[in-house]
Structure formats: structure tokens, C-alpha cells
N, C-alpha and C positions, 0 to 999 in steps of 0.2 A: 490110630497106633499109640499105647501109651508105654513108658517105660517106669517102673518103679523104683522108686529112692535113687537116680541117677543122680551123683552128685549133689545131692542135699541133703541135710538131717531134718528136713520136714517129712513129717511121717504121711505124704500124699504121692499122688500119681501125678506125674508131669505128661501130658501128651504134647505130642508134636503133629502137623500135618504135612502128610507124601503125598503131593498131587499122583492121582490115579492110583493110590492105594487106599488113604484114609476115606471114612464114609461120614457125611454130614460132619465136616469140622464144623467145630464154633468159631475158630480162628485161623487166618493164612498161615501164621505160623506156629507159637506154641500157647499152652493156656494149662491151669490148674483149676480147681474146683475150691470152693470155700471162698474165705477171704483173702485178702492181700497179705502175703507172708515173704520173708527173706529165704532163697536158697542160697547155701555155701556151697563152695568146689571142692572143701575139705574142713577138717576140723582147725579150729582157732588155735595156733602153737607159737604165740608170739611173733606173728608175721609182720613186720614194720610196714608193710603197704598194703592197703586196701583200695581194690577198683573195683567198683559199682558198673554192672552191664544192664544195657536196658531190657536185653530180654534172655531168655533161658539158652535160643541158640547160640548167642555170644559167648555165655559162661561156659557152655558145652565145647565150643572150639576153642577157646582159648585155655582151657583145661586140658585139653587133648595138646596142645601146643606147649604149656608149660610145664608138662607132667615129664616129657622127656628132654627138657633142658636144666641147666644149672639153676636156674630160677625159683623153683617151685616150692620152695622152703621160704622165699621170701615176700610173696604177694598171695591173698586171700582174694578172691574172687567173691563175688555177691550180685543177687540180682531179686526183683521182686517178682512173686509169683503171675501178678499181674501187670506187665508193662507199664501202665501210665499209674498202677495205683502206688499210692505210698504206705508201705506197711507201718504198723501203729508202732513196732519197736524203734523206729527213726526217731522217735521223741525221745527215747533214752541215752542220757549222753554217755552211759556204758558201752555202747555199741561201739564208739571210736576211741575208745580208751586204750593207750598202748599201741596206735598206730601215729607213726610220722606223718604220713600222709596219706590221704583220700582221693583217689583219682576218680573223677564223674567221667566215666566212658561211654556216654549215651550216644545216640545214633546223630549221623551228621546233617542234622536238619534244625528246622526250626522248632519242631516240636521236642526233640531230643534237647535244645538247647535249654528249654524253658523246664523240662524235666531235672536235667543236669543243677539246674540254679535252685530248684526247689531242694533238690538234697542237699546242695551246699548250703543251702540255708540253715539245716539241721547240721552238718558238720563242722560248721564255722571256718578258724583260718586256716586248719588243716587241708583244706578243699583244693584240688586242682582242676582245671577241665584238660581233657584231652581227646581229640577228636580224630578218626580216620581222616588222613589227607583226602580234599574234594576230589582228586582224580584217582584215588584207590579205593572208591564204594561209600554206600552210606552207611555199612556199620563194619565190624570187624571181623566178621564171615567173608564179607566182601573181601576186606583189607588181605587176609591170608590167603584165598582165592588169587588174588594176582602174583603171587609169590614171594610176600613179604616175610622175613623170619622175624624168630622172636627178637632177636637182637635190634633189629629194625623197628620192633614194638616197644622197645626199652629205649631206644632213642629219644621216640616221641615222649615217653614219660620225663625222661630227664630235662625236654624243653618245658613241660607243662606249665602253664604260669598259674599262680595263685589267685583266687578271686578276689576282687576289692568287694568289704565286706558292704560298703554303701550302695553297691551296684544290685549285692545278692538281695539285701532288704527293700531295695526301692522295685525291682523286676520280678519277684517272684510272690506277688500277693496270691492267697489260695483262695479259691472259690468256697465261702461259708459252707457249703455241700460237701467238702471234702475236710472240715475241722472234726478231729477226733473227738468224741465224747469224754470227759474227762481231763483234759489238756488245756491248757494254757497258751495263749497266743500273744504277738505284741501288738497293743492298739493302736494303728496309725491311720486314724480316719482323713479325710478327705474334705477340706471344707469347699461345700459346692454352693457359693453366695455370689450372686452378680456374675462375674466371669471367672471360670475357674479353669486350670491344666492341668491335668493328670493323665499318667500313661501313655503318653502319646496324643491325647485324646484334648480337645476345647469343650467346655461344659457352659451353658447360659442356662439360666433359671427363667422363667417367665411364668406370669398367672395369667390364666385364664377364665372367662366366664363360660362354665359348662351348663347344659341342659341335656337332661334325661326325661324318660317317663317312667314312673315307677307307681305301682299299686297302692293306692291308699283308701282307707276306709272313708266314705263320705254318706251320711245319712243312713246309716247301715248297709249300704252297697261299697265292693269295692270296685274301683272304677280307676282307670290310669291317668295320671296326673302330671301335667309339666312342671317338674322341680328344676331348681336354678342353686349355683353355688361357685364359689370361686377355688379353682385347680390351680397347684403347682406343679408343673410340668419341668424337666431338664432335657435340654437341646445339647446333644453331641455331636462333635463336627464332622462324623461321617454319615452325618441326616438321620440318625436315629433319636427318636422321640422315648424318653424314658420317663417312667414312674418310680416312685419308690415304696419303701416299705419299712415296717417296725419287724425286727426279728424278734422271735420270742423271747421272753426276758427270763432269766435266769433268776432266781429267787434266795434268799439266806442276808443273814447278818452282815456277812462281809460283803456283800454285792451292793453298788452302788444303785441308787434308784432309777439314773437317768435310764433311756434303752439305746440300742443300738441299731442305725438305721442303714438300709443297703439300697442302692439303685437297682433296677433290672440288668444292669452289664456286670453284678456284682464286686461293685466299689463300696467298700465300708465309707460311711460319710459322716461328718461331725454334725449330728442333728438333723432335722429336717432341712432341705434345701431353702435359702433366702432367697427372699427376692429384693434387689435393690432398689431402693426408694426411688430413685433416679434413673431406673431401667430407660435404656432408649432404644432396642430393636422390637421393633411393633409385632404382633401376631402375624398380622396379616404378609408381612414381609417373609417372619419365619416359615408359616405354612405353607407360601408358593415355593420358599427356596427348598424343605424338605419335599414336595411333590415335584421337584424338577421345571418349575414353572417359571423361578425368577436365575438367572445364571448370570453371575457379576461379569464386569467386563475385564479388561486388562488393567492392572494396576498404574500404567502409564497415563490410561486415559481416567481414571479415577481423579489421578493427581494431577492433572491438568486441571482438572474442575475445581478441586481442590484450592491451586494456584490462583485461579481466574477469581474465584468469590473472596479470596484474601486481598489481593491486589485491587478489589471494587471497594471494601470494606475500609480499608486503613493503608496509609502511609509510610514507606520504614526508610529511612537514610540508607543502608545497606541491602541492595536487591537479592541477596545471599540468605538473607533472613525469612524470608518468605518462603524457600525452599527448606530451610531447618523448621519452620514452622508446620509446613505441610506434612512432611516427616513423621514428625511428632505425632501428628493427628491421626494418621494410621498405626502408627505405634501403642496408639492407646487403646485401637481396637484387640492388638495381638499382645499386650504386655505381658500375661500371664507364661508366655512361652519363655520370655527372657528373664535370666537371674537378676540385673540391673536393668533401670531405664534410667534417663536423663531429668532432671529437674530444668524449668524455665525460667527465666528471669528478665522480665521487662523491667526497665528502668529507662528513666527519663524526667524530665522536668514536665510540673503540672500540664495537663491539658495536652499530653504529646501522642497521645492514641493508647496507652495501656491497657485500660479498660474496653475498649474498642476491640483490642485483640484479644483477649480473651471471652469476650462475648463470643465473637468470630467462631472461636474454636469451639466454645460450649454447643454451638447449635452444629456440629460436624463429630465431634470426638465421642467415645464410648462413655455412657454412663455420666455425662458431664454434669459439672456441677458447679455454680459461683457462691463463694461463701465472703459475704462484708464482714462490716463490723461487728462482731460479737464477742460474745464469752470465750478463752481458750478452749474451755470443757466444752461448749456447744461447739466448735469448731473442730477439737478432734473427733466426737461423736460423728460428724457429718462427713469427714473424710473417710472414716474406716465402714461407713455405711454407704458409700457410694461406689465403693471398688471401681472405680474409672477415674476417668478426669477431673482435676478439680482447678480451682481458680480461686486462689487467695490473694482478693483483692483489697492492694491498701494493707499490708502487713503492717507497717511502719504504724500505724494509727491505733493498733493492739498493742505494740510494744512500746507506747510513748511513754514517757515519764511518769511514774505513780501508778501504772498499770502491770510493769514487770513484777508480774508476782509467782509464786512457786508453780501454778496452772501453766503461766505460759511459759516458764523456763524447762518444764516437762515437754511442753508443745514443741519449742525450739531443737528441743534432745533430739525430739521423736521425726522431725522434720531432716534431720543430718542425715539419718539412715533409713530414711524411707525410699531410697535409690535401690535398694539392695532388697531382694527378696526375702535373704535370710536373718535380715536384722529387722523388716518393717514390722514384726510384731511387739508391742510395747504394753507395759501395763499401764494403767494411768488411774491415781486417784480422782474420783468422779464426786462433785458435793452435790450432786444433784438432790434436789427435795432436803436438804442442810443434813444431808446423811452422809458421809465419806465412804464411797464403795470403791474397792480396786477391780476395773474393767480392763478384758484382756481386748487389744484394739490393732486392727490392722491398717498402716499408713502407706503400704505400697502402691503404688502407683505413679504416673505422669502430673506434673503439676505446673502449674503457670503463677510464678510470685510478680504480684505487680507492686513495685516499691520507687520511690524517686530517690532515694539515698541507697539503695543496693541492699543487702542481706548480709547476715553476721557471717565470716570470713570461712568457718569449716562448710556451712552449708552452701555459700559460693563454689568451693571446689567441687561440687556436684550439679552445678548448674551450666546452662547453655545462656549465653548472655544475647539478649535482644535488645538493643538499643534503640530508644523511639526518640524521635523531634516533631515539633510542628511541621507538619507540610507548607512548603513556600506557595506565597501566596501565587495561584494560577496552575499550580502543578499538580493540582490532584481534588478531585470531587467523588464523593459518597455516591455509587451508583448501584441500581438492582438489577444481580446479573443472575439469579434464580430465587424464585419466588420461594415462601416458607415451606410449600408441598414441595417444591423440588429440592430444597436442601433437605427436608426428612426423608425423600426418597434415597438422594447420594450418602447420606448414614446409615440408612438401611442395607444398601448395597456394600457399603464399607464391612459392615457385621457380616453378609455373606461372603463378601471377599475372605475375611480372615478365615472364617470358619471352612469353607470351601478349599483352602492353602495351608490348613494348620500343618502337615506333615514336610509342605515343602518350606514353608516359613523355617520350621525346626532346625532341619537338615541345612539351607543356606544359612542358618545363626552360628553353626558351629564352624565354618570357613574365617571367621573375623576372630582376630585376638582379644582377650580380655585381660590381659594382666595388668596393664595401669590404669586409672582410675577415668584417665579420660576416654579409652580404649574403652573400656568396659561401658561406660554410660553411650557411647557414641554406637557399639556393636547394634543395637537396635534400629539405628538408623541405617548403617550400611547394611543391613538385612533386607531392609525394605528398598532402598536405592538398587540393590543387587539384584531385586526383582522385577524392574523396571527396563523400558526399553534408552531410559537415558540413566545408565548404571553409571558411565563414566562422568558427565557432567555432573550428578548429584554426589559422588565420589568426590569427586573436586573440590565440592563447596564443603563437605565435611571436613577434609583434608585441611580446609582452612580454617577451621572452626576448632581443630584439634591444634593447631599452629598458634593461632590468638589466646587459646586457653592455656598453653604452654607461656608465653610470653606473659598473659596477666599473670599466672602463679608464682613466674622468677623476679619480674619487675614490679610487683605489685606494693615491697614495702619501703621503698625508697626514690623520691624523687630522680636522685643521681644517678640510677641503677637506670632508671626511664631514660634519663637525655642521654647518657652513654650509647644505648641500644638505639636512640634515635640518630644519633652522630654518626654511628657505624653503618645504620641503614642507608644513609644519604650517601656516604663514601662510598659503599658496596657499587651503589646505582652511577658512580661515577663524579660526583659533585666535587669541586677542585674550591670552590668557595661556597659560601651560604649566607642568608639572611637569618637572624635570631626570629624572625617570623616564620620562616620554613621550618626550622627546626622544633619548635612549639607545636605547628600545624601536625609535624610529623610523631610528636610526645603523644599529641591528642589521639591518635589513629591506636596506640599500646594498652592504653587504659580505658576503662569506664568512664563514661561523661562526668559522673559525680564523684571522680576519684579525689581525695583528700578536700570536699568539700564538707562543711558544716552544715550548708544552706545551698538550693541550687543556685541562689543568685550571687553566691560567691565566686571570685576569681583568686583562686589558690595562687600561693606566690611562685610555684612551679612553672603556673603559664606567662608571668610578668617577666618582661624583656631585660630588666636588671638583672634579676636573679638566674635567668639562663645564660645572658652575657657572662658575669660575674663568674659562673661554674666553669663557663668555655676557657675563659682566661686562666683560672687557676689551673685546670689541668692539663695547661700547656698546649691546647689546639688551634686560637688563634690569640692575636693581639688585640688590645683595646682601640686602638685607631682601625677606621675601616679603611679600605682604599677609596671605596667613591660612595655616592649616593645614587641611586636610579630609581626609573620606575618600571614596574612591570607591566604597567599598560600606560595607556594615553590619561587615564582618569584615575587613576590610583595615588595612595600617597608615595611619596619618597622614601625608600626604604635605604639601610645600610647594608653594604658586602663586604664579609669578611672571608679571608683568603685563609686557608686549612694551613698552618703550618707542618714540618716534617713529622713534629712528635704525634700530630694525631693519625697520622698514615703509622707509622710504627704500633701504635696502641691497636689499630684495627689489625694491622696483622697477626700481631698476638693474641687478639681476642678471636679472631678467625683465620688462621694460618693457612686455611686453605682456599680463600675466597681472593679472587683478584679482582679490584675494582674496574668497573666497564669503561667506555672511552670517556675522555673526561669531558665534564658540565659546566658550563658557568652557572654562577648562582643564582642570576637574574633570569635566568632561564626556566625556571621550575613551572612557572604558572603558563609559560605559552607553548607547552607540548600539548595542548588539548583546546580543540576549538570552543569546546563549551561545559561549563562547570559538569554538569551529570556523568561527564567523562573521566573526571578527576580524582583522584584516590582521596581527596581532601573535603569533597563536598559534601559529607553528613558531619563534619567536624566542627561546624560554625567556622568558616572559612570568613574572615574581615574583607577579603580582596572579592568575595564571591558575590553581593549586591553592587559592587561598582564595574564589573567585568562586562 
């Protein structure tokens, strides 16, 4: 059944399917012949609002409702003659001139949302999304059939929200097959290099040895010959194996010579997919996973294996740091999903296991690479090429006096912002082969910086600190819990788990706040922890990391502030008296091991009894004479105990007004609470009483 020129200025027939009447309909609803064009409900006469319907049926119904109301002259209805087809007129800015608002009233489903965003991309900031309520039907015909009035309809228009321009740009890529000849589009390619994330999918490039039979001429005869070649494939996280192709190239004086490449899923990409030189996901594992023959275990089981491996390879004074490193290992396989990631700083005296931590993580992290002593320019290129986990071993050797040239300063600046995906793209001056060239490098990714004296302060605010010490005699021995093949298999499993759970990871990530810097860099760790069966335990560890970070940020300038915090910590626990040695131990827990040290063998002033006692006397917290000398155990040296004066408790209440001190404890009791040193909070800060207890 056809109705000519109904509600349209387009000179063509509009067809509508009536079940039981129409013969051989080409669509279950309505359709038009010819290319996509716009139908209008009436002439355009300065209406303030434009309303876009997804189909002609909705346009017809809305026109009937509006014609008998007082809103008829306020709104112009428009619809494409071909449902999902977008007429060429939408490219013209004049289509939207004169309208205050453009309402995208497409169907109440995913397809309708996609169509609405495509239209809104051209309408710009005037665009508003309006949908029929979910319980009132899929489209506006259903909505009015439910008994809703035109006044109800206009109430929905009043509540319609404007589109976020960034959301429109990101969510509405058009297929190249839908591009209109003669039109220009924004060029926003996705860089597929190593591991990438776009439109809800992770991508991984892999190089394969491909073999085919081809007909070749041999001695005058055409025979099939086995031919070999290196082939680049792209793995998508929904188990799609994609190839890529070059789009037919436009020619002209104003056209760049570089071609445009596209994946099979219509994703426009930045050149040919690049293979990471340090790719770690093996083709055998990829192939089995694509065919469903490799199913990764629950992340809790994988984390247990990672922890077992780390504990077998190196000793850490803080047991929670093993968990931090294990979570970061998983993050390296998923880092492209996150907007920001943490940097890691392993700091401690020489020979305390910093390099071993880096080597162990490299065996399990994604696209991992250890970078030793090399030039800053070479280091910058290696970081960009890896697109995964990087260990910067002995950074201070590169920064030693006389080597802090322009290239190192550029590298240092890049490291400061490499924790954030939006700021990790940097332009570096490369003096390779004696010629200065500006190169675009991507520094984004989890990094482990091994350093004896810490890092530059701004870089430090982006790092999670891992403090190392030499293992006590008899407390640790390296052992082999996994063979090299088993480690390789575990890393392959991490890759599979990451791709298998891409959507879940992305959704879990949204649950955690990212406003503060420390929350921003720990959100990926909280995401991985949130997917494990040990969620509460792991979240508690991350809470401690955040708390320590806040302490370091606040008290990292002046030793006097560290002393104040240490004293108030002890008062809050109930200590009514204290030894100077106890205060120094508490101070050590609040700062990095090398705080205020020029060399690792230095004893800084703030760790001396004379300085600490003088400061506490000047603050009015103790008097210079002690009550008594005592031994905290039979073999220890005698120490002096000082009673806290009332001034110290008053200052404590001012500093922490909502905190009441715990039950009173005598100062000499601090070392008697714990049966063994490993249970003591001061076990890992070079406690002088540990060796003789």
C-alpha cells in the first residue's frame, strides 16, 4: 500500500506494510524507493525545535498528535526515508540553522541509540537525546498507544539532556562504507601497536609464519609451490582474528601521500599494525585460546601462583609489597583499559634485591623489557617500542653528574607524565645518526624504577614505593617453584585472562574513584583486586599503600614534621612514656629508607638520639632528664625512658581532636609485645634491638 507525498516535501511515494493487506512487502514497517532522503512533517517556518524520528510511522503519528495541539508551529518533524540510512543533507550545517534544539528521538534500543549518536555528531551542541520510557514501548507509536498525551511528550522534551561532545565523537565512528563521496570527516585513527584498547575491545598484534600453496612457473610448467612469509594479524578480545587492508587512496596536490588503513571490523588505524619487539603472547597460546581450547583460570588462582613465584625469588621486609607487585603484574596485561597506571619504585641499599625484583616481574608481565645503562635517547625509544612493562635498572647511573644533558631532562619530563594515557605521548628530539629529528613516542605503561637514592620528587608522587633490604641470614633462600616453560605458560594465561575478561575489567574499573592522584594510580590495582576472591584482603593492602603515600607526601619536607607525626602515633597507641630509640624507629616507618641521605651509608641527623631528644625538649614534650634507665630484654643495652609531659597530650588533641589515646602503656614495654621480630612493625626498618633479642 502506498501513500503519495504524505507529510513530505520529497517527491516520491512512501510505502507502509499493513499485515494481511500488503503483498510482498520489502520491510515489516515502512520504506521508500531511491536513495536516503529526509521527509518533513510540514514546511520549515522558523520552528524553534527540530525532532528526528527513526521511521516514517513515528513521524506520521507525531504529526497527527501535534496538528490538533497548540505546539504545531513550535516543532518540525523529520525522518530519513531509509531507517538506518543517513541522507547526504545531514552534512550541511544549514540543515540545523535557526533551531534552538535538535531532539534525537530514535527508537528506545541499542540500535536507536547508535543512530541518535550518529545524527547528534552532525547536529553538534544543539543535540538532545529523548527516548520513550522503557515501560511505554520501543517507539513513539507505542508511546501514544499507551494513552500518553502530547503534554506528556513535551514534558520528556523539557527533561532531555544535551550530549557530551566527547561521547558523541568517541561512540559514533561511521563505517567507511557509509562515508559520502565529496565529504570530509575527522581523522581519529586508533594506534594498534603491541596492545591497544578501543570501543570496548582490546587488540593485540602478533606476527606469524604463514605458509600457502601458490602456482609458480618452473621449467616452463606451472606447478604448486609452498611459499612462506611473515604475516601480521590482530587479535580482538572477543576472539576475532582480524586482518587489515589499505583503503583506495585519493590522489591530488592537497592530499597527503600516506594511505589510510582499516581493520576488518571497520576500525580506522594509524598505519599498519606494529608488532612489539618485546611481544610476550605466543602464537600457540593465542591459537588455542581463539579455538576455545585454552580457558584461563580464575584470577585468584593466577595471583596465588604469581605470589608464590615472587616469594621464591626475592625477600621483602614488608610482606604486603608482594601483593602490590602481583597486582601490578596483572595490570600490565590490562593497562590499556585504564586511564592511569602506577609507576613502581624499588629503593634500598646496593645488593638488596632491586634488580631481582625487576627480572622476576619481567618473566610474567606483558611485553616486558629490562633497560640497563644506556643513553637517554635509546632508553626513550625502547620504552615506546615495548608498549608494555619496562624496568629502568639503576636510573641514577644515567643521571650521574655530567650526564644530565638535554636528552636526559626530556626523558625525566616524559617519565613524570607517563602514568597517564592522555599525557604520555611526547615529542622527543632524537640525535640518531648525528641528525636531529623530532619523534613522537608513547611512554604510557607500568614501569619499575630501580634506584638506591629514590627518584626526582614529582616522579615520586606517581610511584608506589617498594623498600628493599638484604635478607637476614637464614631467613631466605632462592628456590625454583616454576620452570621457565611453566613461567611462560603462566604469562600466556595472563594474556588470555585479560582478553577473556576485557568488558568485566572495564566495568569494574568504573566503580573506583580517580579524583586524587593516589586514587587515580591505585584504581587499576583495586580493579584487579575486586575481581579476586581475596578482594577484602587485597583492598586492605591497597588502603595501606594509600595511607603511606599520604604520609610521605605530607611529611617528606621537614624532619620536624616527621618527628611530630611519630610522637603523636605513639601517644595514640597509649604510650605515656617513651625512649628516644623507639621514636626513631617510628620515624623510620614514615619515610623511605634513604630519606635525607646523600649516600646509602650515611646516618642522617634526624636518626641521631641527640637531635631527636633536643627537638622533643624544645617542643615541651619531655624534660631533659630521664626517670630511669632500663633494659628492654636481658641482653640489650640500657636505654633511657622519658615521661611525656602534659604539653605533648595537649598538642596531640589539637592535632587529632577526634582521637582518644588507648590504654596507658609504659615506654619500656614496646619491644615486649611481640614474641618474634617478624611480628613487630619495626622488623624491616633496621631495628638495633633485633639482632640481640
